[in-house]
C-alpha positions as CSV (number, residue, x, y, z in Angstrom):
1,M,0.2,-0.3,0.0
2,N,1.3,3.3,-1.1
3,R,-1.2,5.2,0.9
4,P,-1.3,5.8,4.9
5,F,-3.5,4.1,7.4
6,E,-3.9,3.6,11.2
7,R,-6.6,0.5,11.0
8,L,-7.6,-2.9,9.4
9,I,-10.9,-4.2,8.9
10,V,-11.4,-8.1,9.7
11,G,-14.1,-10.2,8.6
12,Y,-15.0,-13.3,10.9
13,K,-16.1,-16.6,9.3
14,P,-19.9,-17.1,9.8
15,G,-20.4,-19.5,13.1
16,T,-16.9,-18.2,14.7
17,A,-17.3,-16.7,18.2
18,E,-15.5,-13.8,17.2
19,A,-18.4,-13.2,14.7
20,S,-20.9,-12.8,16.8
21,S,-19.3,-11.7,20.4
22,D,-17.5,-9.0,20.9
23,T,-16.1,-10.1,24.1
24,A,-14.3,-12.8,21.6
25,A,-13.4,-10.9,19.1
26,S,-12.0,-8.3,21.8
27,D,-9.6,-11.2,23.0
28,D,-8.4,-12.4,19.8
29,V,-7.4,-8.9,18.6
30,K,-5.5,-8.3,22.0
31,S,-3.8,-12.0,21.4
32,K,-2.5,-10.4,18.0
33,G,-1.0,-7.4,19.6
34,K,-3.7,-4.8,18.6
35,S,-7.3,-3.6,19.6
36,V,-10.9,-3.3,18.9
37,H,-11.8,0.2,17.6
38,R,-15.2,-0.7,16.7
39,R,-17.6,-3.3,15.2
40,M,-19.3,-3.0,12.2
41,S,-23.0,-3.3,10.4
42,S,-21.9,-5.9,8.5
43,G,-20.5,-7.7,11.3
44,A,-17.0,-6.9,10.7
45,V,-14.3,-5.6,13.2
46,V,-12.1,-2.6,12.7
47,V,-8.9,-3.2,14.6
48,D,-6.4,0.0,15.8
49,L,-3.1,-0.4,14.3
50,G,-1.3,2.2,16.5
51,S,0.0,4.0,14.7
52,K,-0.7,5.3,10.8
53,T,1.6,3.2,8.6
54,A,1.5,2.3,4.7
55,N,2.7,-1.6,5.6
56,A,0.7,-3.5,8.0
57,D,2.0,-6.8,6.7
58,S,2.9,-8.5,9.5
59,A,-0.4,-7.6,11.3
60,I,-2.4,-8.4,8.1
61,Q,-0.2,-12.3,7.9
62,A,-1.1,-12.5,11.6
63,F,-4.8,-12.4,10.6
64,K,-4.9,-14.1,7.3
65,S,-3.1,-17.2,8.9
66,D,-5.9,-17.3,11.8
67,P,-8.4,-19.6,10.6
68,D,-11.6,-18.2,11.9
69,V,-11.1,-15.1,9.6
70,A,-12.8,-14.5,6.5
71,Y,-10.7,-11.6,5.3
72,V,-8.5,-8.4,6.6
73,E,-7.5,-5.2,4.8
74,P,-6.4,-1.6,5.6
75,D,-9.4,1.1,6.5
76,L,-7.8,3.0,3.4
77,L,-8.5,6.6,3.8
78,M,-10.5,8.4,0.6
79,Q,-10.1,11.9,-0.3
80,P,-12.5,13.9,-3.1
81,F,-11.2,13.4,-6.3
82,A,-9.7,17.2,-7.0
83,D,-9.2,18.6,-10.0
84,P,-6.3,17.3,-12.6
85,N,-3.2,18.5,-12.6
86,D,-2.5,19.3,-16.4
87,T,-1.1,22.8,-16.6
88,E,-4.0,23.8,-19.3
89,Y,-7.1,22.3,-16.8
90,S,-7.9,25.8,-16.2
91,R,-8.9,27.1,-19.8
92,Q,-10.8,24.0,-20.2
93,W,-14.2,25.3,-19.2
94,D,-16.0,23.0,-21.6
95,L,-15.2,20.0,-19.2
96,F,-16.5,21.8,-15.7
97,E,-18.2,24.9,-16.2
98,A,-21.5,24.7,-15.0
99,T,-23.3,27.0,-17.8
100,A,-22.4,25.3,-20.9
101,G,-19.7,22.5,-19.7
102,M,-20.3,19.1,-20.6
103,N,-20.1,17.8,-16.4
104,V,-17.3,15.7,-17.2
105,P,-15.4,15.2,-14.2
106,G,-18.2,13.6,-12.3
107,A,-17.9,10.8,-14.5
108,W,-14.4,10.0,-14.2
109,S,-14.8,8.6,-11.0
110,S,-16.3,5.3,-12.6
111,T,-14.9,5.5,-15.8
112,T,-12.3,6.9,-17.8
113,G,-12.3,5.3,-21.1
114,A,-10.2,1.9,-20.5
115,G,-10.3,-0.7,-22.9
116,V,-12.1,1.2,-25.6
117,T,-10.4,2.8,-29.4
118,V,-11.5,5.9,-30.5
119,A,-10.6,5.9,-34.8
120,V,-10.0,9.5,-35.4
121,I,-10.7,10.0,-39.0
122,D,-9.2,12.9,-39.9
123,T,-6.1,14.6,-41.1
124,G,-3.9,12.1,-39.2
125,Y,-1.5,12.5,-36.1
126,V,1.3,14.6,-35.8
127,A,3.7,13.5,-32.9
128,H,2.2,15.1,-29.8
129,S,3.5,13.9,-26.0
130,D,0.2,14.5,-24.4
131,L,-1.0,12.3,-27.0
132,A,1.9,9.4,-27.5
133,S,0.8,6.8,-24.8
134,K,-2.5,6.8,-26.2
135,V,-1.8,5.7,-29.8
136,V,-2.6,2.5,-31.4
137,A,-1.7,1.7,-34.8
138,G,-4.0,3.7,-37.6
139,Y,-3.6,3.6,-41.1
140,D,-3.4,6.4,-43.9
141,F,-6.5,6.2,-46.8
142,V,-5.8,9.0,-49.1
143,S,-4.9,7.2,-52.3
144,D,-4.1,10.3,-54.2
145,A,-0.5,10.8,-53.2
146,S,0.0,14.1,-54.7
147,R,-2.3,15.3,-52.3
148,A,-1.0,13.0,-49.6
149,R,2.5,14.4,-49.3
150,D,3.8,11.5,-48.8
151,G,5.1,10.4,-52.0
152,N,2.6,7.8,-52.2
153,G,-1.1,6.4,-51.9
154,R,-2.3,4.3,-49.2
155,D,-0.2,2.9,-46.5
156,A,0.4,2.2,-43.0
157,D,1.7,5.3,-41.5
158,P,-1.0,7.8,-40.8
159,S,1.1,10.8,-39.7
160,D,-0.3,14.2,-40.8
161,N,1.9,15.7,-43.4
162,G,0.4,18.8,-43.7
163,D,-3.1,20.1,-45.3
164,W,-2.0,23.5,-46.4
165,M,-3.1,25.1,-49.3
166,K,-2.0,27.7,-51.7
167,A,-4.9,30.2,-53.1
168,G,-6.2,28.1,-55.9
169,D,-4.5,24.9,-55.2
170,C,-8.0,23.5,-55.4
171,G,-9.6,24.7,-58.5
172,T,-12.1,27.2,-58.9
173,D,-15.9,27.1,-57.0
174,A,-18.7,27.7,-59.0
175,S,-18.8,31.3,-59.6
176,G,-15.1,31.1,-60.7
177,N,-13.4,32.0,-58.0
178,P,-9.9,30.2,-57.0
179,S,-10.2,27.7,-53.8
180,P,-9.2,28.3,-51.1
181,P,-8.9,31.8,-51.7
182,S,-6.7,32.6,-50.2
183,D,-3.1,30.9,-48.5
184,Q,-4.0,29.0,-45.5
185,N,-2.1,26.8,-43.1
186,S,-1.7,23.4,-41.6
187,S,-4.6,23.0,-39.2
188,W,-3.0,19.3,-37.8
189,H,-6.8,19.0,-37.1
190,G,-7.0,15.5,-36.3
191,T,-4.3,15.8,-33.5
192,H,-6.3,18.8,-31.7
193,V,-9.5,16.6,-31.9
194,A,-7.5,13.4,-30.7
195,G,-6.5,15.9,-27.4
196,T,-10.2,16.6,-26.6
197,I,-11.1,12.7,-26.4
198,A,-8.1,11.3,-25.0
199,A,-5.1,13.4,-24.0
200,S,-3.2,12.3,-21.2
201,T,-4.4,13.4,-17.6
202,N,-3.1,14.1,-14.2
203,N,0.4,14.3,-15.7
204,S,1.3,17.5,-15.1
205,K,1.3,18.9,-18.2
206,G,-1.2,20.3,-21.2
207,I,-4.8,19.4,-21.1
208,A,-6.7,16.6,-19.7
209,G,-8.6,14.0,-22.1
210,I,-12.6,13.2,-21.8
211,A,-12.0,9.4,-21.9
212,Y,-8.2,10.0,-20.8
213,D,-7.3,6.5,-20.4
214,A,-8.8,5.0,-24.4
215,K,-6.8,4.4,-27.1
216,I,-7.4,7.0,-30.5
217,Q,-6.7,5.4,-33.6
218,P,-5.2,8.1,-35.8
219,V,-7.1,7.3,-39.4
220,R,-5.9,9.7,-42.0
221,V,-8.5,10.5,-44.5
222,L,-8.0,14.6,-45.5
223,A,-5.5,15.9,-46.7
224,Q,-4.6,19.0,-49.2
225,C,-7.9,20.2,-50.4
226,G,-9.8,17.7,-48.1
227,G,-10.6,13.6,-48.6
228,S,-12.9,12.0,-50.9
229,T,-16.2,10.1,-50.2
230,S,-14.5,6.5,-51.2
231,D,-11.4,6.6,-48.9
232,I,-13.7,7.9,-46.0
233,A,-16.2,5.3,-46.6
234,D,-13.6,2.6,-46.7
235,A,-11.8,4.1,-43.4
236,I,-15.1,3.8,-41.4
237,T,-15.4,0.5,-42.6
238,W,-11.4,-0.4,-41.9
239,A,-12.1,1.5,-38.5
240,S,-14.6,-0.6,-37.1
241,G,-13.5,-3.8,-38.1
242,G,-14.6,-4.2,-41.4
243,T,-12.9,-5.9,-44.6
244,V,-10.9,-3.2,-47.4
245,S,-9.5,-4.6,-49.9
246,G,-5.7,-4.3,-50.2
247,V,-5.3,-3.4,-46.9
248,P,-4.2,-5.4,-43.7
249,A,-7.1,-6.1,-41.0
250,N,-7.5,-3.8,-38.4
251,A,-5.8,-5.1,-35.3
252,T,-7.0,-3.0,-32.7
253,P,-10.9,-2.0,-34.5
254,A,-12.9,1.2,-32.7
255,K,-15.9,1.0,-30.1
256,V,-16.2,4.6,-31.7
257,I,-15.2,6.2,-35.0
258,N,-15.4,10.3,-34.4
259,M,-15.5,12.2,-37.8
260,S,-15.2,15.9,-38.0
261,L,-15.8,16.3,-41.6
262,G,-18.4,16.9,-44.2
263,G,-19.6,18.5,-47.2
264,Q,-23.3,20.0,-48.5
265,S,-24.8,17.0,-49.9
266,S,-27.4,14.5,-49.2
267,C,-26.5,11.5,-47.8
268,S,-24.8,8.7,-50.5
269,T,-25.7,5.2,-50.2
270,T,-21.7,4.9,-50.1
271,Y,-21.2,6.7,-46.6
272,Q,-24.7,5.3,-45.5
273,N,-23.6,1.4,-46.1
274,A,-20.1,1.9,-44.8
275,I,-22.0,3.9,-41.5
276,N,-24.2,0.4,-41.6
277,G,-22.0,-1.8,-41.6
278,A,-19.8,0.3,-38.6
279,I,-23.2,0.3,-36.3
280,N,-23.7,-3.4,-37.0
281,R,-20.4,-4.1,-35.9
282,G,-21.1,-2.5,-32.8
283,T,-19.3,0.7,-33.3
284,T,-20.9,4.3,-32.6
285,V,-20.4,6.9,-35.1
286,V,-20.5,10.3,-34.1
287,V,-20.3,13.5,-36.5
288,A,-19.8,16.8,-36.6
289,A,-22.8,18.9,-37.5
290,G,-20.8,21.2,-39.9
291,N,-20.1,24.8,-39.5
292,S,-22.7,26.7,-42.2
293,N,-25.1,27.8,-39.8
294,A,-27.5,26.4,-41.9
295,N,-29.8,23.3,-41.6
296,V,-27.7,19.6,-41.1
297,A,-30.1,18.2,-43.5
298,N,-28.4,19.3,-46.5
299,F,-24.4,18.5,-45.2
300,T,-23.4,14.9,-45.3
301,P,-22.1,12.5,-43.4
302,A,-23.7,14.4,-40.3
303,N,-27.1,13.6,-42.0
304,C,-26.9,10.2,-42.8
305,S,-29.0,7.6,-40.7
306,G,-28.0,6.1,-37.2
307,V,-25.1,8.3,-36.8
308,L,-24.8,10.5,-33.8
309,T,-24.8,14.2,-35.4
310,V,-23.5,16.7,-32.9
311,A,-23.9,21.1,-32.7
312,A,-21.6,23.0,-31.3
313,L,-22.5,25.3,-28.4
314,G,-20.5,28.6,-26.9
315,R,-19.2,29.3,-23.9
316,E,-22.4,30.9,-22.7
317,G,-25.0,28.4,-23.5
318,N,-26.0,29.2,-27.1
319,K,-25.9,27.9,-30.3
320,A,-22.4,28.9,-31.6
321,F,-23.0,31.5,-34.6
322,Y,-21.6,29.3,-37.1
323,S,-23.1,25.7,-35.9
324,N,-25.7,23.8,-38.2
325,F,-29.3,23.3,-36.6
326,G,-32.2,21.6,-37.4
327,S,-34.2,17.9,-36.5
328,R,-31.5,15.8,-37.5
329,I,-29.1,17.1,-34.7
330,D,-29.3,14.6,-31.9
331,V,-26.9,16.5,-29.2
332,A,-25.3,19.3,-28.9
333,A,-22.0,19.9,-26.8
334,P,-19.4,22.7,-26.5
335,G,-18.1,24.1,-29.3
336,G,-16.5,27.3,-28.7
337,E,-15.9,30.6,-30.0
338,T,-12.7,32.0,-30.7
339,R,-14.0,35.5,-32.0
340,R,-17.8,36.8,-31.5
341,G,-20.0,36.0,-34.8
342,T,-19.8,40.0,-35.5
343,D,-16.1,39.7,-35.6
344,T,-14.0,39.7,-38.9
345,P,-13.7,36.2,-40.1
346,G,-10.0,34.7,-39.3
347,T,-9.5,36.6,-36.5
348,I,-9.4,35.2,-33.0
349,T,-10.7,37.9,-30.2
350,T,-11.9,35.7,-27.4
351,P,-9.2,33.2,-27.4
352,E,-10.5,32.2,-23.8
353,N,-13.8,31.0,-25.3
354,G,-12.3,28.7,-27.5
355,I,-11.6,24.6,-27.1
356,W,-8.1,24.4,-26.2
357,S,-6.4,21.2,-27.2
358,T,-3.4,19.4,-28.4
359,L,-1.7,21.4,-31.4
360,N,1.5,21.6,-33.9
361,T,3.7,24.7,-34.3
362,G,4.2,24.5,-38.0
363,A,2.7,26.7,-40.8
364,T,2.4,24.1,-43.3
365,T,5.2,20.7,-42.3
366,P,5.3,19.6,-38.4
367,G,6.8,21.9,-36.3
368,S,7.3,21.8,-32.4
369,E,4.0,20.9,-30.4
370,T,2.1,23.5,-28.8
371,Y,-2.1,23.9,-27.0
372,K,-4.3,26.0,-29.0
373,P,-7.7,27.1,-29.2
374,Y,-10.3,26.1,-32.2
375,Q,-14.2,26.3,-33.0
376,G,-16.2,24.3,-34.1
377,T,-18.7,21.5,-34.6
378,S,-15.3,19.6,-35.2
379,M,-14.6,20.8,-31.3
380,A,-17.7,19.6,-30.1
381,A,-18.1,16.1,-32.2
382,P,-14.8,14.8,-29.8
383,H,-16.8,15.7,-26.7
384,I,-19.9,13.3,-27.4
385,A,-16.9,10.7,-29.3
386,G,-15.3,10.7,-26.1
387,L,-18.5,10.6,-23.8
388,A,-19.4,7.2,-26.0
389,A,-16.1,6.0,-25.0
390,L,-16.6,6.4,-21.3
391,L,-19.9,5.0,-21.6
392,V,-18.8,1.9,-23.2
393,A,-15.7,1.3,-21.1
394,K,-18.4,0.9,-18.3
395,K,-20.7,-0.8,-19.9
396,S,-18.4,-2.8,-23.0
397,S,-22.1,-5.1,-23.9
398,L,-24.0,-1.3,-25.1
399,T,-24.8,-1.2,-28.4
400,P,-24.7,2.2,-30.7
401,A,-28.2,2.6,-30.1
402,Q,-27.9,2.3,-26.6
403,V,-25.4,4.5,-26.2
404,K,-26.9,7.3,-28.6
405,D,-30.0,6.8,-26.0
406,L,-28.6,6.8,-23.2
407,I,-26.2,10.7,-24.3
408,K,-29.8,11.8,-25.5
409,T,-31.9,10.6,-22.7
410,N,-29.8,12.6,-20.2
411,A,-28.9,15.7,-21.8
412,R,-29.8,18.8,-19.9
413,P,-31.8,21.7,-21.6
414,I,-29.5,23.6,-23.6
415,P,-29.0,27.0,-21.0
416,G,-29.3,29.6,-23.5
417,T,-30.8,29.8,-26.6
418,C,-31.0,27.5,-30.3
419,S,-33.4,29.0,-32.7
420,G,-33.5,25.6,-35.6
421,G,-33.1,22.7,-33.2
422,C,-30.3,21.7,-31.1
423,G,-31.4,17.7,-30.6
424,A,-31.9,16.5,-27.5
425,G,-29.9,19.5,-25.0
426,L,-26.3,19.9,-23.9
427,A,-24.4,16.6,-23.8
428,D,-23.9,15.6,-19.3
429,A,-21.2,13.1,-19.1
430,T,-22.0,12.2,-15.3
431,K,-25.8,12.0,-15.7
432,A,-25.2,9.7,-18.9
433,V,-22.6,7.9,-17.2
434,N,-24.4,7.2,-14.0
435,A,-27.5,6.0,-15.9
436,I,-26.1,2.9,-16.8
437,D,-26.8,1.8,-13.4
438,T,-30.6,2.8,-13.3
439,T,-31.4,2.8,-16.1
440,P,-31.2,-0.9,-18.4
441,P,-30.8,-1.0,-21.8
442,P,-33.6,-3.2,-23.6
443,S,-33.4,-6.9,-23.5
444,G,-32.7,-9.5,-26.1
445,G,-31.6,-7.3,-28.4
446,L,-34.9,-5.8,-29.3
447,E,-34.4,-2.6,-31.4
448,N,-34.6,-0.9,-34.6
449,T,-32.5,1.9,-35.4
450,T,-33.0,2.6,-39.3
451,D,-34.6,6.0,-39.7
452,V,-38.3,6.4,-40.7
453,A,-39.5,9.6,-42.1
454,I,-42.5,10.9,-41.1
455,P,-44.6,13.1,-43.6
456,D,-46.1,16.0,-42.3
457,R,-50.0,15.6,-42.2
458,G,-49.7,12.3,-43.6
459,A,-50.4,8.7,-43.5
460,A,-49.0,7.0,-40.5
461,V,-45.4,5.2,-41.3
462,T,-44.3,2.6,-39.0
463,S,-41.1,0.9,-37.6
464,S,-40.7,-2.9,-36.8
465,I,-39.0,-4.9,-34.3
466,V,-39.3,-8.9,-34.6
467,S,-39.2,-10.9,-31.6
468,T,-38.4,-14.8,-31.2
469,L,-39.2,-14.6,-27.8
470,S,-41.5,-17.2,-25.8
471,G,-44.6,-17.0,-23.4
472,N,-46.9,-13.7,-22.9
473,A,-45.1,-10.6,-22.9
474,S,-45.4,-8.9,-19.7
475,S,-47.7,-6.3,-18.1
476,A,-45.4,-3.7,-18.0
477,V,-43.5,-3.7,-21.5
478,K,-41.2,-1.1,-21.8
479,V,-41.2,0.8,-25.4
480,G,-38.6,3.2,-25.5
481,V,-38.9,5.8,-28.1
482,D,-36.7,8.0,-29.8
483,I,-38.4,10.6,-32.5
484,V,-36.8,13.7,-33.7
485,H,-39.6,16.1,-35.0
486,T,-39.9,19.9,-34.4
487,Y,-43.2,20.1,-33.1
488,R,-44.2,16.9,-31.4
489,G,-47.9,17.5,-30.4
490,D,-48.9,16.7,-34.2
491,L,-47.3,13.3,-33.0
492,V,-50.3,10.0,-32.3
493,I,-47.9,6.9,-31.3
494,D,-49.0,3.7,-31.3
495,L,-47.7,0.2,-30.1
496,V,-49.2,-2.5,-32.7
497,A,-48.8,-6.1,-31.1
498,P,-47.9,-9.1,-33.8
499,D,-51.8,-9.7,-33.6
500,G,-52.7,-6.0,-34.5
501,T,-53.7,-4.8,-31.4
502,A,-53.1,-1.3,-31.0
503,Y,-51.9,0.2,-27.6
504,R,-52.0,3.9,-27.4
505,L,-48.4,5.4,-26.2
506,K,-49.2,9.3,-27.0
507,N,-52.1,11.6,-28.2
508,S,-51.8,14.2,-30.2
509,S,-51.9,18.2,-28.7
510,S,-52.2,21.5,-30.2
511,S,-51.0,23.0,-27.1
512,D,-47.5,20.8,-27.4
513,S,-44.7,22.5,-29.0
514,A,-41.8,21.1,-27.8
515,D,-39.1,19.2,-30.0
516,N,-38.9,15.7,-30.0
517,V,-40.1,12.5,-28.4
518,V,-37.4,11.4,-26.3
519,A,-39.2,8.7,-23.8
520,T,-40.0,5.8,-22.4
521,Y,-44.1,3.9,-22.3
522,T,-45.1,1.7,-20.4
523,V,-48.0,-1.0,-22.0
524,N,-49.4,-3.9,-20.0
525,A,-49.2,-6.3,-23.2
526,S,-49.7,-9.6,-21.0
527,S,-52.5,-10.8,-23.0
528,E,-50.2,-10.9,-26.2
529,V,-47.8,-13.6,-27.5
530,A,-44.1,-12.2,-27.6
531,A,-43.2,-13.7,-30.6
532,G,-43.7,-12.3,-34.0
533,T,-43.2,-8.7,-35.6
534,W,-44.1,-5.6,-32.9
535,K,-44.3,-2.1,-35.4
536,L,-44.0,1.3,-33.9
537,R,-47.1,3.2,-35.4
538,V,-46.8,7.6,-35.7
539,Q,-48.8,9.9,-38.0
540,D,-48.4,13.3,-38.0
541,V,-52.0,14.5,-37.6
542,Y,-51.3,18.8,-38.2
543,S,-49.2,20.3,-40.6
544,G,-46.4,22.5,-41.0
545,D,-43.5,20.1,-39.0
546,T,-41.9,17.3,-40.0
547,G,-39.3,14.8,-38.8
548,Y,-38.5,10.8,-38.3
549,I,-38.1,7.9,-36.3
550,N,-35.0,7.8,-35.4
551,S,-35.0,4.2,-33.1
552,W,-36.8,2.3,-30.8
553,N,-36.2,-0.2,-28.4
554,L,-38.6,-2.6,-27.1
555,T,-38.2,-5.0,-24.0
556,L,-40.6,-7.7,-23.4
557,Q,-40.4,-9.7,-20.3
């Protein structure tokens, strides 16, 4: 033991005299040269050692050798968890501030991300001592050697060779203007994202990572002028443990993927297929909403089905001026604002309100390591990826749908304003982690995570779950519903049993203008056979708002 203690806890075996008689226990302890401090409610006795020590091996061995003793252990002193000693931790308002912080420190007492790999599908990784011990083997999926700047195409080295660009390097935009319009330095974006997720913590330097015992798998897809859909889709497949032709198998598949990237488009079949495969392999996919202050429905892969789409908040708790919004947002997280929305683009006027993380000083090629503040939904997404890692580390059997549900159900209201929709609210790490112990996930894997669009004032739509359970359903069937909709009062929701019997879960209401339905309903379905196809039926009965079934789950017995 490396901490001093002054007492032992000794448990005697049932049926022994010492287990029930204070006199017998006192005599036994005295025979070993010690004295009884008190008896505990459990029946064990607390033994005084006479002084504080970090080593009581002889006393402990004396009790261990006694055939009447069931166990003996030091009566250790516990201390409150102090703030991490990382030198930049005080700047990480996004982790701990009451207004718009994500309430991360309270989660660390029960999970720190150990055993979970998080793939950062991004620009790759530039060496940084605050991340070095966390990095596992990744891969470079940039197939265009000229953009990759590493002299070849795909390879096993995910190092970030810099994404700097000269004006016009990427051709011209739709208006014929050079793209980019001006020279841009390397961003070292993937390294900044990685630091938020899993930077070393309590190492007396730098920042604290959210899931600081998790591992980071750098997967390079972004280089000069960005990254291609085909490369990114292959990266999603490989990172989650799928097979990609010509690429060695991933020895450490990720349980969480972070993608702080995107573009303006509908979700392509290529993206959706890759994401579906990752989710089916048990990997939670977290995606940044985008920084165009526009509806996320028009930006991919944030608008793909099954992903966890993240909007950004500023330090005051309002939607960040740049963040995309809309009904497809799942949750919000701190994204920071290194300038006010009215300040000149490209300037940094409020660095204290940004998200501080690991970076590099190099303008083009790598220089020395540093820490800098960034802003963006790219910074918000890794907060949620880190939280997902905390959840999976605490309960490895959680499915991606359950991870999403825990994060959304336990979010707290947006502290400021968010016009257009910021999902379930501001993610709360401590509440989500604690909910694992109090809210059991659906049994038997009975869930459906496929999105189903709900037409505005249209016909009812359904989402199905097939059960093979024997016997009847219970008198307290649990129906977990996650529906994204901008005016939930429009909705009528039923559970439909295999024989066609409908159980009303929610009526419409012209006065319920809140967004989304995230709730668990209880139904007495004891007269129903459990086996068969169960359906969630949803109908929008008023005009003016739309949405979709995001997921639902069913606990029948």
